[in-house]
FIMARDREN-781718 format. One line per field, with one value per residue: residue number from 1; z, y, x of N, C-alpha, C in turn. Coordinates in pm, whole numbers, plus 50000, padded with zeros to 5 digits. Example, Ala and Ser with C-alpha at 12.3 -4.5 7.8 and 13.67 -1.06 7.14 Angstrom:
<pts>
torkol	[1:2]
n_zz	[50780:50708]
n_yy	[49431:49775]
n_xx	[51319:51285]
ca_zz	[50780:50714]
ca_yy	[49550:49894]
ca_xx	[51230:51367]
c_zz	[50780:50787]
c_yy	[49670:50003]
c_xx	[51320:51290]
</pts>
This chain:
<pts>
torkol	[1:2:3:4:5:6:7:8:9:10:11:12:13:14:15:16:17:18:19:20:21:22:23:24:25:26:27:28:29:30:31:32:33:34:35:36:37:38:39:40:41:42:43:44:45:46:47:48:49:50:51:52:53:54:55:56:57:58:59:60:61:62:63:64:65:66:67:68:69:70:71:72:73:74:75:76:77:78:79:80:81:82:83:84:85:86:87:88:89:90:91:92:93:94:95:96:97:98:99:100:101:102:103:104:105:106:107:108:109:110:111:112:113:114:115:116:117:118:119:120:121:122:123:124:125:126:127:128:129:130:131:132:133:134:135:136:137:138:139:140:141:142:143:144:145:146:147:148:149:150:151:152:153:154:155:156:157:158:159:160:161:162:163:164:165:166:167:168:169:170:171:172:173:174:175:176:177:178:179:180:181:182:183:184:185:186:187:188:189:190:191:192:193:194:195:196:197:198:199:200:201:202:203:204:205:206:207:208:209:210:211:212:213:214:215:216:217:218:219:220:221:222:223:224:225:226:227:228:229:230:231:232:233:234:235:236:237:238:239:240:241:242:243:244:245:246:247:248:249:250:251:252:253:254:255:256:257:258:259:260:261:262:263:264:265:266:267:268:269:270:271:272:273:274:275:276:277:278:279:280:281:282:283:284:285:286:287:288:289:290:291:292:293:294:295:296:297:298:299:300:301:302:303:304:305:306:307:308:309:310:311:312:313:314:315:316:317:318:319:320:321:322:323:324:325:326:327:328:329:330:331:332:333:334:335:336:337:338:339:340:341:342:343:344:345:346:347:348:349:350:351:352:353:354:355:356:357:358:359:360:361:362:363:364:365:366:367:368:369:370:371:372:373:374:375:376:377:378:379:380:381:382:383:384]
n_zz	[40396:40621:40786:40787:40890:41116:41197:41178:41376:41598:41605:41610:41862:42025:41979:42072:42361:42375:42362:42606:42765:42788:42813:43108:43365:43604:43926:44077:44315:44376:44321:44071:44136:43847:43777:43597:43480:43760:43847:43987:43751:43664:43828:43805:43739:43809:43586:43212:43144:42946:42859:42822:42712:42847:42962:43130:43464:43687:43998:44278:44451:44540:44824:44831:44982:45323:45567:45835:46135:46361:46670:46874:47231:47423:47687:47944:48115:48434:48596:48846:48879:48792:48579:48287:48034:47720:47456:47099:46834:46474:46280:45958:45612:45277:45131:44986:44755:44637:44823:45036:44934:44879:45108:45359:45433:45558:45625:45784:46005:46098:46198:46378:46544:46621:46742:47005:47139:47153:47329:47530:47651:47681:47870:48058:48235:48378:48612:48759:48794:48641:48393:48380:48363:48131:47878:47612:47635:47578:47364:47166:47185:47117:46871:46754:46781:46599:46334:46311:46306:46084:45899:45677:45590:45349:45470:45656:45956:46090:46308:46643:46849:47170:47289:47511:47835:48061:48382:48625:48793:49064:49105:48995:49123:49360:49278:49214:49453:49587:49425:49450:49743:49733:49619:49801:50007:49903:49824:50124:50182:50052:50142:50400:50393:50254:50466:50634:50559:50515:50794:50848:50721:50837:51070:51055:50955:51136:51352:51194:51206:51506:51550:51424:51537:51793:51768:51663:51893:52015:51908:51935:52210:52297:52157:52267:52541:52449:52396:52617:52787:52714:52706:52990:53045:52895:53021:53288:53239:53179:53385:53530:53426:53459:53746:53809:53657:53783:54041:54005:53931:54192:54336:54219:54218:54481:54727:55023:55425:55425:55185:55207:55438:55288:55126:55263:55418:55144:55104:55283:55297:55123:55274:55449:55339:55308:55369:55611:55797:56056:56269:56262:56359:56384:56501:56731:56797:56546:56436:56559:56532:56283:56291:56421:56229:56039:56209:56297:56073:55962:56119:56027:55835:55582:55486:55436:55606:55455:55105:54973:54693:54339:54114:53828:53588:53460:53092:52925:52680:52354:52277:52132:51822:51747:51519:51354:51369:51158:51201:51338:51340:51398:51529:51747:51862:51911:52097:52318:52348:52485:52681:52839:52898:53057:53279:53362:53439:53617:53817:53888:53968:54210:54347:54402:54569:54770:55148:55218:55422:55746:55777:55967:55897:55918:56016:55930:56046:56181:56275:56100:56273:56507:56710:56910:57000:57223:57156:57066:57079:56876:56629:56565:56750:56905:56733:56883]
n_yy	[55626:55508:55685:55667:55395:55416:55569:55366:55221:55324:55385:55115:55070:55215:55159:54898:54941:55111:54877:54733:54908:54949:54664:54479:54222:54096:53948:53643:53716:53955:54310:54577:54944:55190:55505:55790:56035:56126:56082:55827:55582:55290:54995:54718:54356:54019:53886:53947:54248:54559:54872:55253:55376:55558:55664:55589:55490:55189:55264:55135:54815:54565:54341:54104:53919:53708:53877:53850:54012:54116:54296:54468:54409:54656:54867:54880:55012:54874:54933:54881:55041:54903:54820:54632:54408:54400:54141:54117:54008:54045:53978:54033:54166:54298:54449:54628:54768:54989:55184:55114:55223:55502:55585:55587:55633:55424:55175:54957:55081:55225:55056:54941:55152:55189:54934:54920:55197:55118:54913:54968:55133:54923:54735:54935:54967:54706:54549:54337:54099:54023:54118:53901:53692:53703:53686:53616:53763:54018:53985:53968:54211:54381:54297:54345:54651:54706:54656:54787:55056:55003:54966:55161:55161:54991:54742:54437:54313:53999:53841:53866:53848:53780:53716:53723:53842:53992:54055:54292:54198:54180:54175:53931:53729:53756:53626:53401:53259:53310:53106:52881:52901:52855:52603:52406:52440:52314:52071:51975:51948:51754:51571:51559:51471:51210:51114:51081:50915:50679:50695:50686:50416:50226:50246:50130:49881:49769:49796:49602:49384:49354:49309:49074:48901:48892:48778:48529:48458:48453:48278:48047:47998:47915:47710:47553:47561:47444:47167:47077:47066:46863:46624:46664:46587:46316:46166:46171:46051:45787:45762:45706:45496:45357:45298:45192:44969:44828:44816:44661:44412:44340:44292:44114:43914:43794:43890:43728:43786:43637:43671:43945:43946:43824:43985:44150:44067:44049:44299:44395:44348:44540:44776:44784:44861:45154:45421:45600:45450:45258:45080:44707:44456:44139:43936:43706:43571:43514:43342:43374:43622:43617:43476:43629:43830:43811:43909:44176:44299:44253:44414:44672:44925:44939:44675:44380:44092:43850:43874:43960:43944:44026:44076:44202:44078:44219:44328:44310:44503:44363:44331:44554:44421:44415:44558:44317:44316:44283:44108:44221:44498:44701:44560:44487:44685:44804:44617:44660:44884:44849:44652:44862:45016:44836:44793:45060:45065:44876:44992:45189:45131:44979:45230:45349:45141:45161:45261:45569:45861:45861:45604:45332:45195:44883:44773:44645:44340:44422:44733:45029:45182:44977:44947:44762:44550:44383:44079:43966:44256:44470:44679:44985:45117:45440:45674:45774]
n_xx	[53217:53310:53209:52935:52905:52980:52755:52542:52615:52595:52286:52242:52292:52131:51916:51901:51938:51706:51523:51619:51541:51261:51141:51069:51108:50898:50947:50776:50528:50599:50572:50564:50668:50549:50682:50602:50751:50826:50569:50304:50229:50159:50110:50344:50298:50362:50578:50654:50681:50628:50750:50727:50969:51275:51068:50893:50940:51055:50992:51005:51004:50805:50755:50539:50477:50450:50571:50812:50937:51139:51163:51368:51485:51241:51215:50979:50753:50559:50208:50285:50500:50740:51023:51035:51112:51084:51065:50927:50746:50693:50404:50365:50169:50193:49874:49849:50040:50060:49964:50129:50337:50312:50166:50331:50657:50835:50727:50821:50977:50770:50613:50750:50787:50525:50441:50598:50530:50232:50299:50352:50138:49973:50085:50144:49886:49862:50012:50316:50250:49994:50093:50308:50172:49979:50006:49878:49624:49770:49928:49677:49553:49758:49794:49539:49503:49754:49671:49476:49622:49770:49621:49538:49753:49802:49893:49865:49856:49892:49960:50098:50386:50482:50828:50979:50947:51103:51194:51315:51648:51659:51373:51330:51465:51335:51106:51195:51256:51013:50903:51043:50973:50691:50689:50828:50640:50416:50504:50571:50308:50213:50365:50278:50003:50054:50210:49941:49766:49903:49928:49649:49562:49732:49676:49404:49444:49540:49372:49150:49329:49330:49054:48967:49195:49082:48838:48915:49012:48833:48678:48784:48835:48587:48532:48716:48603:48382:48459:48608:48370:48223:48407:48426:48180:48170:48365:48260:48008:48127:48268:48057:47951:48100:48166:47855:47878:48074:47951:47732:47880:47974:47779:47627:47789:47768:47899:48010:48133:48393:48506:48589:48739:48897:48982:49090:49310:49499:49538:49687:49970:50036:49971:50178:50394:50418:50634:50633:50547:50664:50703:50587:50385:50345:50087:50047:49847:49705:49514:49320:49272:49198:48959:48785:48756:48585:48360:48412:48450:48139:48001:48030:47870:47661:47718:47572:47568:47541:47480:47190:46928:46837:47113:47233:47459:47697:47757:47990:48135:48274:48596:48808:48948:49298:49453:49672:50047:50347:50601:50902:51133:50913:50697:50849:50854:50592:50541:50679:50579:50334:50399:50512:50294:50135:50278:50266:49964:49951:50134:49956:49734:49817:49905:49686:49557:49691:49595:49431:49464:49382:49304:49469:49769:49921:50263:50572:50775:50962:51123:51275:51432:51490:51305:51082:50826:50624:50480:50175:50087:49871:49883:50055:50364:50324:50600:50849]
ca_zz	[40432:40785:40906:40792:40961:41270:41260:41194:41528:41732:41587:41659:41980:42056:41957:42222:42463:42399:42383:42758:42898:42738:42902:43267:43429:43725:43973:44137:44472:44396:44237:44054:44098:43766:43781:43467:43513:43900:43907:44000:43664:43686:43900:43728:43789:43794:43456:43101:43114:42821:42923:42755:42728:42859:43025:43252:43529:43787:44124:44426:44416:44658:44835:44872:45080:45460:45656:46027:46206:46521:46702:46975:47367:47487:47836:47949:48289:48460:48660:48996:48845:48759:48453:48216:47921:47640:47317:47025:46699:46417:46156:45849:45502:45223:45068:44890:44723:44628:44963:45113:44849:44905:45253:45498:45408:45592:45710:45869:46147:46151:46281:46553:46710:46653:46852:47109:47221:47166:47444:47663:47711:47739:48013:48184:48279:48447:48745:48715:48801:48543:48290:48331:48322:48055:47715:47531:47613:47538:47217:47091:47218:47032:46681:46708:46724:46490:46202:46268:46222:45943:45771:45578:45477:45284:45545:45719:46069:46096:46446:46737:46944:47294:47305:47628:47939:48153:48505:48706:48820:49226:49124:48943:49226:49468:49200:49226:49613:49621:49344:49547:49902:49741:49568:49901:50087:49835:49885:50227:50251:49986:50234:50533:50386:50280:50602:50722:50479:50557:50931:50879:50675:50903:51208:51010:50930:51289:51372:51152:51249:51633:51553:51338:51660:51931:51732:51637:52031:52125:51876:51965:52343:52305:52102:52367:52646:52434:52419:52744:52849:52617:52741:53133:53025:52840:53145:53406:53189:53175:53521:53640:53359:53547:53882:53826:53612:53918:54167:53942:53948:54276:54398:54142:54270:54623:54805:55183:55480:55394:55092:55235:55516:55247:55073:55370:55409:55064:55150:55415:55243:55057:55372:55524:55224:55334:55418:55724:55887:56168:56355:56228:56432:56360:56602:56766:56800:56429:56405:56635:56458:56161:56288:56436:56147:55991:56258:56299:55949:55903:56207:55895:55806:55468:55439:55485:55657:55336:54980:54889:54614:54217:54079:53675:53564:53354:53010:52868:52528:52312:52287:51972:51746:51741:51367:51397:51350:51132:51257:51271:51450:51393:51617:51863:51953:51943:52220:52402:52457:52513:52816:52946:52948:53130:53391:53406:53489:53769:53939:53925:54018:54320:54419:54415:54612:54915:55190:55239:55518:55814:55815:56041:55849:55979:55944:55917:56193:56195:56219:56058:56409:56553:56823:56877:57065:57242:57121:57099:57072:56743:56557:56556:56839:56838:56730:56977]
ca_yy	[55459:55504:55781:55604:55265:55455:55614:55235:55145:55451:55342:54988:55083:55333:55009:54789:55054:55143:54768:54720:54997:54870:54538:54477:54086:54102:53806:53600:53778:54090:54433:54688:55075:55253:55643:55829:56183:56152:56076:55721:55539:55173:54876:54584:54224:53946:53861:54034:54384:54660:55005:55316:55394:55712:55826:55495:55403:55122:55309:55060:54713:54536:54198:54054:53802:53759:53888:53847:54141:54068:54440:54454:54467:54738:54879:54887:55042:54822:54975:54876:55126:54794:54797:54502:54425:54285:54137:54087:53972:54110:53902:54123:54131:54402:54445:54750:54784:55132:55246:55102:55272:55662:55614:55584:55628:55321:55075:54881:55162:55275:54931:54916:55232:55163:54859:55011:55264:54999:54772:55088:55179:54801:54685:55060:54892:54562:54531:54254:53954:54010:54075:53758:53573:53742:53704:53588:53905:54134:53985:54004:54416:54455:54275:54450:54804:54775:54617:54905:55169:55008:54879:55284:55196:54873:54641:54352:54267:53873:53764:53933:53725:53827:53603:53710:53933:53997:54163:54308:54111:54181:54090:53762:53640:53715:53556:53234:53242:53268:52988:52789:52843:52777:52431:52341:52410:52200:51922:51918:51948:51645:51453:51532:51390:51066:50993:51082:50842:50628:50650:50584:50284:50121:50197:50045:49730:49710:49790:49519:49275:49309:49245:48901:48841:48848:48697:48425:48411:48423:48144:47931:47962:47874:47556:47451:47525:47297:47018:47007:47030:46699:46575:46633:46481:46190:46165:46141:45900:45680:45687:45657:45360:45219:45250:45112:44818:44780:44791:44535:44318:44330:44280:44008:43784:43799:43885:43770:43834:43569:43763:44099:43930:43735:44094:44285:44018:44053:44425:44430:44392:44701:44886:44783:44890:45272:45496:45643:45309:45229:44890:44621:44344:44020:43919:43567:43544:43578:43241:43410:43717:43585:43464:43744:43936:43798:43954:44273:44383:44264:44553:44810:45000:44899:44582:44278:43960:43784:43957:43927:44053:43983:44196:44141:44052:44321:44323:44369:44489:44271:44410:44605:44373:44500:44518:44243:44400:44220:44060:44312:44587:44769:44448:44469:44841:44796:44497:44721:44998:44766:44637:44960:45067:44763:44811:45201:45065:44798:45072:45288:45022:44956:45322:45356:45061:45221:45322:45688:45898:45839:45422:45254:45142:44818:44774:44522:44265:44506:44886:45088:45239:44900:44965:44656:44563:44265:43957:43990:44360:44500:44786:45029:45216:45565:45727:45844]
ca_xx	[53149:53342:53104:52811:52918:52949:52596:52466:52654:52529:52138:52210:52304:52013:51759:51916:51910:51554:51443:51645:51456:51110:51133:51082:51070:50862:50907:50644:50487:50668:50475:50688:50572:50620:50650:50641:50802:50803:50440:50270:50188:50100:50182:50372:50267:50483:50554:50660:50593:50681:50755:50794:51132:51303:50974:50835:51054:51051:51093:50968:50989:50737:50730:50381:50495:50423:50734:50847:51012:51176:51250:51488:51395:51209:51167:50805:50719:50404:50158:50323:50619:50827:51090:51019:51212:50957:51101:50837:50764:50515:50403:50235:50145:50161:49810:49825:50138:50079:49974:50251:50475:50321:50100:50435:50811:50919:50638:50871:50991:50626:50521:50813:50747:50363:50427:50654:50380:50123:50316:50377:50000:49876:50165:50087:49739:49885:50089:50374:50227:49941:50208:50363:50077:49821:50063:49760:49545:49852:49925:49560:49555:49880:49749:49456:49577:49849:49599:49383:49682:49864:49512:49533:49880:49786:49961:49782:49926:49832:50029:50209:50424:50570:50898:51020:50887:51200:51178:51455:51724:51606:51202:51325:51557:51206:51009:51245:51228:50905:50852:51066:50880:50560:50708:50851:50537:50329:50612:50534:50172:50170:50389:50226:49869:50077:50210:49835:49701:49990:49910:49506:49570:49817:49585:49267:49505:49582:49243:49106:49378:49318:48948:48992:49235:48998:48704:48942:49041:48670:48584:48882:48806:48466:48530:48781:48539:48246:48522:48610:48255:48216:48465:48395:48088:48218:48429:48140:47953:48226:48250:47917:47906:48160:48076:47732:47944:48178:47845:47669:47919:48008:47651:47623:47897:47706:48062:48028:48239:48466:48553:48619:48849:49011:49052:49159:49419:49566:49629:49802:50139:50058:49981:50293:50469:50404:50729:50597:50538:50793:50682:50468:50431:50290:50035:50084:49728:49689:49438:49206:49248:49142:48854:48682:48785:48454:48252:48413:48393:48053:47946:48029:47764:47612:47772:47518:47648:47544:47448:47074:46888:46936:47199:47259:47563:47770:47757:48116:48176:48372:48708:48818:49043:49372:49560:49833:50170:50404:50710:51013:51118:50794:50656:50934:50827:50465:50535:50743:50526:50212:50437:50528:50181:50069:50329:50256:49872:49983:50180:49853:49657:49887:49913:49565:49501:49765:49523:49451:49468:49294:49330:49588:49875:49975:50407:50662:50806:51108:51131:51415:51487:51535:51234:51021:50695:50604:50372:50032:50007:49881:49888:50204:50391:50350:50700:50880]
c_zz	[40575:40876:40893:40868:41149:41308:41287:41310:41567:41758:41612:41830:42075:42070:42058:42312:42474:42454:42545:42827:42883:42822:43010:43267:43570:43801:44054:44257:44509:44248:44239:44054:44004:43787:43637:43473:43662:43963:43878:43800:43654:43785:43855:43777:43773:43690:43377:43134:42998:42874:42814:42788:42739:42926:43129:43312:43678:43911:44278:44349:44541:44668:44897:44956:45237:45524:45797:46028:46321:46600:46867:47122:47383:47640:47837:48123:48318:48566:48816:48986:48885:48623:48387:48085:47850:47481:47238:46907:46605:46282:46073:45712:45416:45141:44939:44845:44712:44742:45030:45070:44951:45039:45343:45384:45427:45698:45798:46004:46196:46238:46372:46608:46748:46788:47004:47196:47254:47327:47568:47721:47754:47864:48127:48278:48372:48512:48677:48699:48658:48386:48228:48288:48188:47894:47626:47510:47546:47401:47138:47087:47100:46843:46648:46644:46614:46359:46217:46227:46120:45834:45659:45492:45368:45362:45627:45847:46129:46207:46514:46832:47040:47299:47457:47707:48061:48236:48543:48771:48973:49202:49059:49042:49320:49393:49230:49355:49627:49560:49438:49707:49852:49649:49709:49989:50020:49888:50011:50251:50148:50089:50331:50491:50360:50371:50621:50689:50518:50711:50940:50806:50733:51031:51123:50997:51048:51342:51338:51219:51400:51646:51504:51495:51749:51846:51730:51800:52079:52075:51926:52118:52340:52239:52200:52464:52598:52437:52514:52833:52815:52682:52904:53127:53007:52940:53261:53384:53173:53298:53585:53585:53470:53658:53905:53769:53720:54015:54108:53982:54065:54359:54323:54175:54405:54728:54958:55303:55480:55306:55154:55340:55433:55151:55140:55405:55311:55058:55241:55368:55206:55156:55463:55450:55251:55389:55603:55859:55970:56210:56280:56261:56418:56469:56653:56751:56633:56397:56451:56569:56376:56183:56363:56366:56073:56090:56266:56184:55921:56005:56097:55845:55603:55426:55512:55525:55542:55252:54938:54748:54456:54174:53930:53654:53474:53243:52952:52767:52491:52277:52156:51917:51711:51633:51450:51331:51306:51204:51233:51395:51478:51527:51726:51970:51964:52061:52320:52485:52498:52662:52881:52984:53034:53296:53435:53505:53589:53847:53929:54027:54187:54431:54491:54516:54771:54968:55216:55387:55626:55877:55852:55952:55891:55933:55943:56054:56242:56179:56173:56196:56506:56685:56773:56974:57070:57177:57145:57089:56928:56765:56584:56706:56796:56831:56801:56932]
c_yy	[55471:55565:55693:55442:55269:55500:55499:55208:55201:55391:55228:55006:55150:55192:54919:54862:55065:55005:54721:54791:54966:54759:54555:54347:54152:53947:53771:53677:53879:54208:54518:54856:55129:55389:55714:55981:56187:56107:55860:55643:55369:55067:54767:54460:54159:53871:53940:54156:54486:54807:55094:55380:55542:55801:55724:55475:55350:55178:55246:54934:54633:54405:54179:53951:53831:53756:53875:53881:54109:54203:54402:54485:54593:54729:54928:54891:55019:54936:55005:54961:54998:54797:54651:54504:54329:54272:54074:54062:53966:54025:54007:54065:54243:54368:54503:54790:54936:55233:55203:55198:55445:55686:55649:55548:55521:55266:54970:54915:55183:55165:54891:55024:55221:55083:54861:55071:55177:54913:54880:55109:55041:54773:54823:55011:54787:54572:54411:54107:53914:54022:53948:53688:53588:53806:53683:53717:54032:54119:54003:54152:54424:54412:54340:54641:54839:54741:54703:55030:55104:54955:55023:55255:55074:54731:54547:54280:54114:53812:53893:53850:53816:53711:53596:53844:53927:54096:54187:54205:54074:54143:53931:53706:53644:53609:53403:53210:53223:53142:52878:52757:52776:52637:52365:52338:52309:52098:51896:51884:51813:51515:51414:51462:51245:51034:51011:50990:50710:50546:50589:50457:50189:50084:50141:49908:49651:49718:49621:49370:49200:49220:49110:48846:48784:48784:48556:48381:48366:48278:47992:47911:47876:47718:47491:47458:47419:47167:46986:47003:46905:46636:46530:46531:46344:46122:46084:46052:45827:45668:45615:45510:45243:45160:45126:44956:44756:44708:44655:44407:44267:44258:44112:43874:43748:43753:43856:43797:43742:43634:43860:44027:43875:43881:44177:44216:44039:44224:44506:44443:44540:44794:44894:44829:45067:45305:45527:45538:45266:45115:44824:44494:44222:43942:43716:43495:43531:43501:43315:43565:43718:43565:43522:43864:44003:43899:44079:44343:44364:44368:44658:44806:44937:44778:44426:44137:43876:43844:43865:44019:44014:44105:44136:44158:44174:44274:44359:44360:44446:44364:44429:44477:44454:44475:44439:44331:44285:44210:44127:44410:44661:44702:44474:44593:44825:44700:44574:44811:44936:44736:44753:45032:44921:44743:44921:45173:44949:44916:45164:45236:45010:45107:45338:45263:45066:45296:45489:45754:45881:45663:45378:45183:45018:44772:44647:44457:44321:44610:44918:45125:45111:44865:44804:44633:44422:44176:44000:44148:44413:44652:44854:45126:45360:45641:45823:46022]
c_xx	[53204:53246:53013:52810:52913:52836:52547:52485:52585:52371:52102:52189:52177:51895:51793:51861:51777:51483:51509:51511:51297:51075:51153:51021:51067:50907:50785:50662:50560:50588:50594:50599:50621:50565:50656:50678:50791:50675:50385:50182:50083:50196:50223:50353:50336:50460:50665:50588:50696:50629:50773:50906:51175:51199:50918:50975:51038:51102:51103:50967:50907:50689:50611:50386:50460:50560:50712:50953:51062:51236:51297:51400:51384:51176:51069:50805:50605:50370:50203:50484:50744:50897:51073:51096:51143:51041:50961:50879:50677:50521:50311:50283:50089:50049:49785:49982:50149:50043:50065:50360:50437:50237:50216:50532:50824:50828:50667:50925:50889:50576:50629:50773:50602:50369:50494:50562:50253:50180:50318:50222:49941:49949:50168:49968:49758:50017:50210:50375:50125:50034:50256:50274:49925:49920:49974:49657:49680:49886:49765:49542:49616:49834:49656:49446:49654:49772:49533:49472:49710:49748:49511:49685:49885:49853:49840:49846:49825:49855:50081:50261:50485:50700:50931:50952:50999:51212:51330:51517:51662:51473:51244:51371:51420:51142:51035:51203:51101:50807:50921:51000:50753:50554:50724:50696:50435:50376:50569:50398:50137:50232:50339:50086:49936:50093:50074:49755:49755:49930:49769:49505:49620:49712:49451:49336:49514:49475:49162:49161:49333:49158:48921:49106:49124:48884:48757:49005:48919:48640:48660:48849:48676:48460:48601:48693:48423:48329:48572:48517:48229:48287:48477:48243:48087:48251:48339:48048:48011:48225:48155:47879:48050:48181:47935:47805:48023:48089:47794:47712:47984:47903:47572:47725:47851:47858:47978:48129:48350:48566:48581:48728:48957:49106:49126:49270:49518:49606:49673:49940:50139:50026:50091:50405:50522:50621:50730:50559:50684:50798:50559:50497:50314:50218:50042:49907:49634:49549:49301:49153:49154:49008:48740:48674:48656:48371:48290:48424:48240:47955:47940:47926:47700:47659:47713:47628:47631:47478:47316:47054:46905:46992:47248:47406:47562:47779:47906:48121:48275:48476:48756:48938:49158:49434:49684:49941:50236:50522:50834:51043:51022:50706:50699:50863:50726:50448:50588:50686:50400:50266:50431:50405:50111:50159:50288:50095:49856:50010:50065:49794:49732:49887:49741:49484:49579:49628:49514:49455:49386:49253:49464:49672:49956:50159:50449:50696:50899:51085:51230:51481:51531:51437:51165:50930:50671:50460:50267:49989:49986:49880:50028:50215:50395:50511:50745:50968]
</pts>
C-alpha cells in the first residue's frame, strides 16, 4: 500500500512537471524563439502557447519594441587631422526576431561597432568647421548606412542623433576667442552704425531748424520792413497833411506885419533863456525899434505886406470822445497821466520854439559875468 502511494505521487508529480513544460505565456510585444533538439521550431506569439514537453525549449526572448542605445564618446579624426569626440544615440527596432537571433550573435554590439566605423568614414571627409555645422547631414548619412547594414539582421534603424561633438580643448579655446572677437566686431559695427545714424539725424534736424529759423527771420524782417514802410508813409502823409493844414490856416487868417511883429516879440523871452547868452540889453529906443520892426520884417522874401488870395479854412476833425472814467483811484491815475502828457507836450513845443543855429539870440538885462553895454546898443557883445 505504501509503495502504491509513492508511485501515484511520482506519477502526479510527473504530470505536473509535464504541464508546466507544455504551457508558456508570452508577454505583449515579445516573441519567444522555440528550438526542438537545438533546431529552430517556431516563434511564440504573445499569449498562451503549448509546447511539447521535454522536446521543445524557448531559447531566446526578443523584445519587439523600439529601443534606444547610447554609445560612449568615440574619438574621430577629421580631414584637417583634428581629433574630435562624438557621442551618439541610436533608435532601432527588431522587425524579424528569427533573423535577429540567428543572423547576428549580438546585434547591439554590432550596431555600436558599425556606428563607430561609419562615423569615422563620414567625419574623415569633413574638416572641423563642417563637422560642427553639419549635424543633420551626418545624422542622415549615418542612419542610411546603418539601416542598410542592419536590414539583413532583421533590424530597422529609425533615427540617429549626435549628442555632442567636442573638439580638443586648445581648439575649443581658439574657437571661443574667435567667436568672441567676431561678436565684438559685430557689436562695434552696430555701435558705429547707430552713432552714424544718430549723427545724420541730428545733422538733418539742425539743418531743418536752421532753415526754419532763417525763413522765420526773413519773414519777420520783411514784415518789419513793410510795417516800417507803412509807418513812414503814414507819418509823411500826416506831416504833409499837418503842413497843409497849418499853411492853409495861416493864410486863411490873412496875417499882416503887425501879427509877425507881435509873434517876434513873444519869441524874445524864449530867445533870452539860452545858456550861451551872456549879455541881454534892452534898448531905450524900444518904441522906435518896434515901429521899424514891421518894415524890417516886411522886407523878408516871401512875406507880403498884406496877405491876399482865397485860403480855405482847415476842416478840423471832431475829437474822439474819450470814455469817462469813474471817480476813484483809476480816474486819479488817468488825470495824472493826462497832466504829465500835457506838460511834456508844452515842454516839447517850447524846445521847438527855441531858435536854431544862425539866428542871433538876445540876452537879458544882466549877464552872469557882470559885463554891461551902453544903452541904445542892440545885440550881444562877443564873449571875451
